[in-house]
One Martini backbone bead per residue (centre of mass of N, CA, C, O) as a GRO file, in nm:
protein
  358
    1MET     BB    1   0.055   0.065  -0.018
    2ILE     BB    2   0.299   0.260   0.008
    3PRO     BB    3   0.423   0.226  -0.269
    4GLU     BB    4   0.179   0.329  -0.422
    5GLN     BB    5   0.182   0.611  -0.300
    6GLN     BB    6   0.473   0.689  -0.381
    7GLN     BB    7   0.425   0.658  -0.690
    8GLY     BB    8   0.221   0.924  -0.675
    9ILE     BB    9   0.481   1.079  -0.594
   10THR     BB   10   0.688   1.311  -0.630
   11GLU     BB   11   1.000   1.449  -0.586
   12GLU     BB   12   0.913   1.723  -0.461
   13GLU     BB   13   0.719   1.612  -0.239
   14LYS     BB   14   0.933   1.458  -0.100
   15GLU     BB   15   1.111   1.695  -0.018
   16LEU     BB   16   0.899   1.842   0.143
   17ILE     BB   17   0.852   1.629   0.353
   18LEU     BB   18   1.144   1.608   0.449
   19ILE     BB   19   1.168   1.911   0.536
   20GLU     BB   20   0.941   1.903   0.753
   21GLU     BB   21   1.063   1.677   0.927
   22LEU     BB   22   1.321   1.832   0.988
   23SER     BB   23   1.196   2.089   1.113
   24GLN     BB   24   1.069   1.935   1.350
   25LYS     BB   25   1.326   1.829   1.467
   26LEU     BB   26   1.465   2.103   1.504
   27GLU     BB   27   1.255   2.220   1.695
   28GLY     BB   28   1.297   1.998   1.907
   29LEU     BB   29   1.597   2.069   1.959
   30TYR     BB   30   1.549   2.359   2.049
   31LYS     BB   31   1.383   2.287   2.297
   32ASP     BB   32   1.594   2.116   2.435
   33MET     BB   33   1.817   2.334   2.446
   34GLU     BB   34   1.649   2.533   2.615
   35GLN     BB   35   1.623   2.346   2.861
   36ILE     BB   36   1.925   2.299   2.904
   37ARG     BB   37   1.995   2.594   2.947
   38ARG     BB   38   1.824   2.638   3.195
   39GLU     BB   39   1.948   2.422   3.364
   40ASN     BB   40   2.235   2.542   3.356
   41LEU     BB   41   2.160   2.805   3.497
   42LEU     BB   42   2.059   2.677   3.750
   43PHE     BB   43   2.327   2.525   3.823
   44GLU     BB   44   2.510   2.777   3.829
   45SER     BB   45   2.356   2.919   4.056
   46TYR     BB   46   2.404   2.695   4.260
   47ILE     BB   47   2.711   2.685   4.253
   48MET     BB   48   2.760   2.982   4.331
   49ARG     BB   49   2.624   2.964   4.606
   50ASN     BB   50   2.771   2.652   4.668
   51SER     BB   51   3.090   2.636   4.628
   52LYS     BB   52   3.204   2.552   4.898
   53ASP     BB   53   3.047   2.299   4.956
   54LEU     BB   54   3.120   2.151   4.684
   55GLN     BB   55   3.428   2.148   4.740
   56ARG     BB   56   3.417   1.968   4.986
   57GLU     BB   57   3.279   1.728   4.849
   58ASP     BB   58   3.498   1.679   4.633
   59GLU     BB   59   3.725   1.621   4.833
   60ALA     BB   60   3.587   1.376   4.963
   61GLU     BB   61   3.554   1.211   4.700
   62ASP     BB   62   3.858   1.195   4.631
   63LYS     BB   63   3.939   1.036   4.882
   64LYS     BB   64   3.766   0.786   4.824
   65GLN     BB   65   3.884   0.717   4.544
   66LYS     BB   66   4.180   0.670   4.647
   67THR     BB   67   4.100   0.414   4.821
   68LYS     BB   68   4.041   0.290   4.577
   69LYS     BB   69   4.079   0.118   4.307
   70LYS     BB   70   4.207   0.183   4.007
   71ASN     BB   71   4.059  -0.057   3.829
   72GLN     BB   72   3.796   0.064   3.894
   73PRO     BB   73   3.511   0.129   3.759
   74VAL     BB   74   3.319   0.394   3.647
   75ASP     BB   75   3.012   0.515   3.704
   76LYS     BB   76   2.825   0.713   3.494
   77LYS     BB   77   2.561   0.756   3.660
   78THR     BB   78   2.707   0.920   3.898
   79MET     BB   79   2.743   1.187   3.700
   80GLN     BB   80   2.445   1.204   3.727
   81LEU     BB   81   2.140   1.351   3.772
   82THR     BB   82   1.869   1.317   3.942
   83ASN     BB   83   1.544   1.404   3.976
   84GLU     BB   84   1.567   1.468   4.279
   85GLU     BB   85   1.808   1.664   4.256
   86LYS     BB   86   1.678   1.854   4.067
   87TYR     BB   87   1.449   1.931   4.254
   88GLU     BB   88   1.619   2.037   4.482
   89ILE     BB   89   1.751   2.257   4.327
   90ALA     BB   90   1.495   2.402   4.224
   91GLN     BB   91   1.389   2.453   4.506
   92PHE     BB   92   1.628   2.616   4.624
   93GLU     BB   93   1.606   2.839   4.407
   94SER     BB   94   1.327   2.927   4.467
   95ASP     BB   95   1.370   3.005   4.761
   96THR     BB   96   1.590   3.210   4.701
   97LEU     BB   97   1.421   3.392   4.510
   98LYS     BB   98   1.204   3.456   4.725
   99LYS     BB   99   1.402   3.574   4.931
  100ASN     BB  100   1.508   3.806   4.740
  101ILE     BB  101   1.231   3.933   4.688
  102GLU     BB  102   1.171   3.994   4.986
  103GLU     BB  103   1.422   4.170   5.035
  104GLY     BB  104   1.364   4.375   4.807
  105ARG     BB  105   1.094   4.465   4.927
  106ILE     BB  106   1.210   4.572   5.190
  107ARG     BB  107   1.402   4.771   5.067
  108SER     BB  108   1.184   4.928   4.908
  109ASP     BB  109   1.021   5.013   5.155
  110GLN     BB  110   1.251   5.166   5.287
  111ILE     BB  111   1.298   5.365   5.053
  112LEU     BB  112   1.008   5.469   5.049
  113GLU     BB  113   1.007   5.584   5.334
  114THR     BB  114   1.245   5.771   5.289
  115LEU     BB  115   1.111   5.935   5.053
  116ARG     BB  116   0.869   6.029   5.218
  117ALA     BB  117   1.029   6.183   5.431
  118ILE     BB  118   1.163   6.374   5.231
  119LEU     BB  119   0.899   6.485   5.106
  120GLU     BB  120   0.791   6.601   5.377
  121GLU     BB  121   1.036   6.781   5.428
  122THR     BB  122   1.009   6.943   5.165
  123ASP     BB  123   0.729   7.053   5.209
  124LYS     BB  124   0.796   7.205   5.469
  125ALA     BB  125   1.017   7.380   5.349
  126ILE     BB  126   0.838   7.516   5.136
  127THR     BB  127   0.637   7.639   5.334
  128GLU     BB  128   0.843   7.808   5.493
  129ILE     BB  129   0.945   7.971   5.254
  130ARG     BB  130   0.675   8.096   5.179
  131LYS     BB  131   0.635   8.234   5.447
  132ASP     BB  132   0.888   8.399   5.453
  133ALA     BB  133   0.832   8.551   5.183
  134PHE     BB  134   0.567   8.680   5.279
  135ASP     BB  135   0.681   8.825   5.533
  136PHE     BB  136   0.890   8.989   5.380
  137GLN     BB  137   0.687   9.132   5.186
  138ARG     BB  138   0.512   9.258   5.413
  139GLU     BB  139   0.741   9.388   5.614
  140ILE     BB  140   0.941   9.516   5.391
  141LEU     BB  141   0.830   9.591   5.099
  142PHE     BB  142   0.569   9.735   5.214
  143ALA     BB  143   0.621   9.841   5.524
  144GLY     BB  144   0.946   9.938   5.480
  145GLU     BB  145   0.867  10.192   5.329
  146ASN     BB  146   0.954  10.504   5.274
  147THR     BB  147   0.748  10.782   5.209
  148ARG     BB  148   0.974  10.998   5.148
  149THR     BB  149   1.208  10.822   4.983
  150GLY     BB  150   1.120  10.512   4.879
  151LYS     BB  151   1.280  10.334   5.085
  152ILE     BB  152   1.427  10.088   5.263
  153GLU     BB  153   1.468  10.016   5.590
  154ALA     BB  154   1.735   9.889   5.767
  155GLU     BB  155   1.617   9.843   6.052
  156ARG     BB  156   1.393   9.654   5.968
  157ILE     BB  157   1.567   9.432   5.847
  158GLU     BB  158   1.739   9.379   6.106
  159LYS     BB  159   1.493   9.301   6.284
  160TYR     BB  160   1.385   9.069   6.114
  161PHE     BB  161   1.639   8.882   6.125
  162LYS     BB  162   1.661   8.867   6.433
  163GLU     BB  163   1.381   8.730   6.473
  164LYS     BB  164   1.448   8.480   6.296
  165LEU     BB  165   1.694   8.377   6.455
  166ALA     BB  166   1.541   8.344   6.723
  167GLN     BB  167   1.343   8.132   6.612
  168LYS     BB  168   1.561   7.924   6.525
  169ASP     BB  169   1.682   7.886   6.815
  170ALA     BB  170   1.421   7.787   6.937
  171GLN     BB  171   1.388   7.544   6.751
  172ILE     BB  172   1.659   7.403   6.818
  173GLU     BB  173   1.597   7.359   7.114
  174LYS     BB  174   1.351   7.194   7.075
  175TYR     BB  175   1.493   6.965   6.915
  176LYS     BB  176   1.690   6.891   7.140
  177GLN     BB  177   1.480   6.805   7.347
  178LYS     BB  178   1.349   6.590   7.173
  179LYS     BB  179   1.602   6.419   7.128
  180ALA     BB  180   1.652   6.354   7.425
  181ASN     BB  181   1.387   6.211   7.479
  182ILE     BB  182   1.426   5.985   7.261
  183GLU     BB  183   1.687   5.874   7.381
  184GLN     BB  184   1.560   5.796   7.652
  185GLN     BB  185   1.357   5.597   7.530
  186ILE     BB  186   1.560   5.410   7.391
  187THR     BB  187   1.714   5.339   7.648
  188LYS     BB  188   1.475   5.220   7.799
  189THR     BB  189   1.399   5.001   7.590
  190SER     BB  190   1.672   4.856   7.583
  191ASN     BB  191   1.670   4.775   7.884
  192GLN     BB  192   1.416   4.608   7.867
  193ILE     BB  193   1.510   4.407   7.655
  194GLN     BB  194   1.761   4.307   7.814
  195LYS     BB  195   1.607   4.200   8.056
  196LYS     BB  196   1.436   3.993   7.905
  197GLU     BB  197   1.677   3.838   7.787
  198GLU     BB  198   1.794   3.762   8.068
  199MET     BB  199   1.522   3.628   8.182
  200GLY     BB  200   1.378   3.466   7.940
  201ASP     BB  201   1.116   3.637   7.826
  202ASP     BB  202   0.954   3.476   7.623
  203LEU     BB  203   0.741   3.457   7.369
  204LYS     BB  204   0.463   3.336   7.294
  205PHE     BB  205   0.262   3.251   7.052
  206ILE     BB  206   0.007   3.404   7.138
  207ASP     BB  207   0.142   3.668   7.199
  208PHE     BB  208   0.263   3.714   6.918
  209HIS     BB  209  -0.007   3.706   6.771
  210GLN     BB  210  -0.130   3.943   6.915
  211LEU     BB  211   0.091   4.145   6.822
  212GLN     BB  212   0.031   4.119   6.524
  213ILE     BB  213  -0.252   4.221   6.530
  214GLU     BB  214  -0.184   4.499   6.657
  215ASN     BB  215   0.015   4.587   6.437
  216LYS     BB  216  -0.192   4.583   6.200
  217LYS     BB  217  -0.379   4.787   6.329
  218TYR     BB  218  -0.162   5.021   6.355
  219VAL     BB  219  -0.089   5.031   6.057
  220LYS     BB  220  -0.368   5.107   5.953
  221GLN     BB  221  -0.391   5.369   6.116
  222ILE     BB  222  -0.141   5.504   5.997
  223ASP     BB  223  -0.233   5.505   5.707
  224GLU     BB  224  -0.482   5.680   5.756
  225LYS     BB  225  -0.332   5.919   5.880
  226ASN     BB  226  -0.153   5.969   5.634
  227LYS     BB  227  -0.383   6.025   5.429
  228LYS     BB  228  -0.501   6.260   5.588
  229LEU     BB  229  -0.235   6.428   5.593
  230LEU     BB  230  -0.208   6.442   5.282
  231GLY     BB  231  -0.477   6.593   5.234
  232LEU     BB  232  -0.419   6.835   5.415
  233LYS     BB  233  -0.176   6.927   5.268
  234ILE     BB  234  -0.310   6.981   5.000
  235ALA     BB  235  -0.518   7.174   5.108
  236THR     BB  236  -0.306   7.379   5.228
  237GLY     BB  237  -0.166   7.444   4.960
  238LYS     BB  238  -0.417   7.551   4.814
  239ILE     BB  239  -0.483   7.770   5.025
  240SER     BB  240  -0.217   7.918   5.009
  241SER     BB  241  -0.236   7.996   4.710
  242VAL     BB  242  -0.502   8.148   4.737
  243LEU     BB  243  -0.408   8.349   4.954
  244ILE     BB  244  -0.178   8.477   4.787
  245GLU     BB  245  -0.363   8.574   4.562
  246GLU     BB  246  -0.551   8.748   4.736
  247ARG     BB  247  -0.332   8.931   4.843
  248ASN     BB  248  -0.238   9.037   4.577
  249GLN     BB  249  -0.518   9.145   4.496
  250LEU     BB  250  -0.535   9.340   4.743
  251GLN     BB  251  -0.284   9.504   4.682
  252ASN     BB  252  -0.376   9.602   4.410
  253GLU     BB  253  -0.636   9.746   4.515
  254ILE     BB  254  -0.483   9.936   4.705
  255ASP     BB  255  -0.312  10.076   4.484
  256GLN     BB  256  -0.563  10.170   4.323
  257CYS     BB  257  -0.683  10.332   4.551
  258ASN     BB  258  -0.450  10.534   4.587
  259ILE     BB  259  -0.461  10.643   4.310
  260LEU     BB  260  -0.757  10.752   4.322
  261ILE     BB  261  -0.709  10.931   4.572
  262GLN     BB  262  -0.502  11.114   4.427
  263GLU     BB  263  -0.688  11.197   4.195
  264ILE     BB  264  -0.907  11.331   4.381
  265ASP     BB  265  -0.726  11.537   4.496
  266ASP     BB  266  -0.658  11.677   4.234
  267LYS     BB  267  -0.943  11.745   4.157
  268ASN     BB  268  -1.007  11.917   4.410
  269LYS     BB  269  -0.801  12.126   4.352
  270LYS     BB  270  -0.903  12.205   4.072
  271ILE     BB  271  -1.184  12.294   4.182
  272ALA     BB  272  -1.092  12.509   4.376
  273LYS     BB  273  -0.938  12.677   4.170
  274THR     BB  274  -1.184  12.726   3.986
  275GLN     BB  275  -1.362  12.863   4.197
  276GLU     BB  276  -1.174  13.095   4.236
  277GLN     BB  277  -1.171  13.199   3.950
  278THR     BB  278  -1.477  13.246   3.941
  279LYS     BB  279  -1.496  13.457   4.153
  280LYS     BB  280  -1.304  13.656   4.002
  281VAL     BB  281  -1.490  13.677   3.745
  282LYS     BB  282  -1.741  13.775   3.894
  283THR     BB  283  -1.613  14.032   3.999
  284GLN     BB  284  -1.522  14.149   3.724
  285ILE     BB  285  -1.805  14.151   3.596
  286ALA     BB  286  -1.933  14.348   3.802
  287SER     BB  287  -1.730  14.577   3.752
  288LEU     BB  288  -1.778  14.604   3.444
  289THR     BB  289  -2.082  14.660   3.462
  290GLU     BB  290  -2.062  14.924   3.614
  291LYS     BB  291  -1.890  15.067   3.399
  292LYS     BB  292  -2.086  15.029   3.176
  293LYS     BB  293  -2.315  15.200   3.303
  294LYS     BB  294  -2.163  15.460   3.329
  295PHE     BB  295  -2.087  15.493   3.026
  296ALA     BB  296  -2.382  15.502   2.931
  297ILE     BB  297  -2.472  15.752   3.092
  298GLN     BB  298  -2.257  15.945   2.972
  299LEU     BB  299  -2.347  15.903   2.678
  300GLU     BB  300  -2.639  16.002   2.713
  301GLN     BB  301  -2.559  16.285   2.809
  302VAL     BB  302  -2.409  16.367   2.555
  303ASN     BB  303  -2.652  16.326   2.352
  304ASN     BB  304  -2.857  16.523   2.532
  305ALA     BB  305  -2.722  16.775   2.468
  306THR     BB  306  -2.726  17.107   2.421
  307ASN     BB  307  -2.623  17.411   2.301
  308GLU     BB  308  -2.561  17.523   2.580
  309ASP     BB  309  -2.368  17.274   2.648
  310ILE     BB  310  -2.171  17.358   2.452
  311PRO     BB  311  -1.860  17.389   2.420
  312LYS     BB  312  -1.586  17.482   2.350
  313ALA     BB  313  -1.327  17.405   2.150
  314MET     BB  314  -1.122  17.298   2.356
  315THR     BB  315  -1.330  17.149   2.514
  316TYR     BB  316  -1.421  16.970   2.284
  317VAL     BB  317  -1.157  16.834   2.225
  318LEU     BB  318  -1.123  16.704   2.503
  319GLN     BB  319  -1.394  16.552   2.511
  320LYS     BB  320  -1.345  16.393   2.251
  321ARG     BB  321  -1.093  16.250   2.358
  322LYS     BB  322  -1.236  16.137   2.603
  323GLU     BB  323  -1.448  15.980   2.436
  324GLU     BB  324  -1.259  15.798   2.283
  325GLU     BB  325  -1.135  15.667   2.530
  326LEU     BB  326  -1.408  15.556   2.641
  327VAL     BB  327  -1.469  15.381   2.397
  328TYR     BB  328  -1.215  15.211   2.418
  329LYS     BB  329  -1.282  15.104   2.695
  330ILE     BB  330  -1.551  14.979   2.636
  331ARG     BB  331  -1.438  14.766   2.434
  332ASN     BB  332  -1.245  14.631   2.627
  333THR     BB  333  -1.465  14.560   2.832
  334ASN     BB  334  -1.638  14.385   2.655
  335ARG     BB  335  -1.415  14.183   2.586
  336LYS     BB  336  -1.363  14.095   2.884
  337ILE     BB  337  -1.654  13.999   2.935
  338GLU     BB  338  -1.648  13.775   2.722
  339ILE     BB  339  -1.409  13.625   2.832
  340ALA     BB  340  -1.535  13.578   3.120
  341GLU     BB  341  -1.776  13.418   3.023
  342LEU     BB  342  -1.622  13.185   2.897
  343ALA     BB  343  -1.474  13.107   3.156
  344TYR     BB  344  -1.732  13.055   3.321
  345GLN     BB  345  -1.851  12.833   3.148
  346LYS     BB  346  -1.609  12.635   3.169
  347ALA     BB  347  -1.621  12.611   3.483
  348CYS     BB  348  -1.913  12.504   3.499
  349LYS     BB  349  -1.860  12.249   3.319
  350ALA     BB  350  -1.635  12.124   3.507
  351LEU     BB  351  -1.843  12.127   3.771
  352GLY     BB  352  -2.152  12.080   3.670
  353MET     BB  353  -2.281  12.361   3.613
  354ASN     BB  354  -2.514  12.612   3.569
  355PRO     BB  355  -2.523  12.879   3.410
  356ILE     BB  356  -2.566  13.217   3.463
  357GLN     BB  357  -2.777  13.438   3.339
  358GLN     BB  358  -2.719  13.782   3.250
   0.00000   0.00000   0.00000
């Protein structure tokens, strides 16, 4: 049956089938090689970890072999590892890897706690720096400026830094006292632990289990407190930023208000000056009106004079010259009155008053 099937297959198909079989065998060899490579890596790791113990075992084995006869054949099966030995090596490496992972996790937790402490310390330092900057801006840049010279007073700066140094010294003393108290507590706790170790008061399993439960409870409470503290810190930072913005806005409004007050003072001065000029103009208008009335009466008297009242030639010439001078004065007076009325109207418009019609 098989020869009949092979007779119906061409040479190219045979080659293809042969290539496919070879590729499957090659793939199987690759898988075996990969498994052997992994086993070698596992054994190398085991040998590197236990090189000293294995060296001692090899030395003991060499001594045993020297005691045997030289012509005794060596069993090649003893040179290979059994499945039980391979399993023990794999189990040992697995336990070692888990142990390393656990140690790495513990180190990572310690590094994480250290970084958290550094971050908290950095946040505190940033908050203190912002507070110091705000205090310096409020007490020195704004309140320390001399209104007469426009410069910051050196005495105020010196006083500010002295107060800050005194606060830092007080804080240092407080931290020293806190450190001394903590050292006393550490010493006291160390003495208690040493006494317990000397007395052999070891914890029983139930007590240890109870302490583990309490420890988990306290750790959970500490985590909750830390989360609350972190939330409060974030809220405090936001509130501080909003407070700084509001204070800056308030300062801008105060500056704008001072500018408006200065402008109002200038306007009031201008109004007072304009009112004074208006009074003077009104006085001049009244005076010029009286003069105008007098000149009008005199002109009417001259026009109504009879022949009997006509003076002599010299007198006529003098009066004519006087009349021309009076007419010239009247024209100048009328011009001054018009100018005064225009100035009066402008002043009333600037003051927002209705001008009184004369």
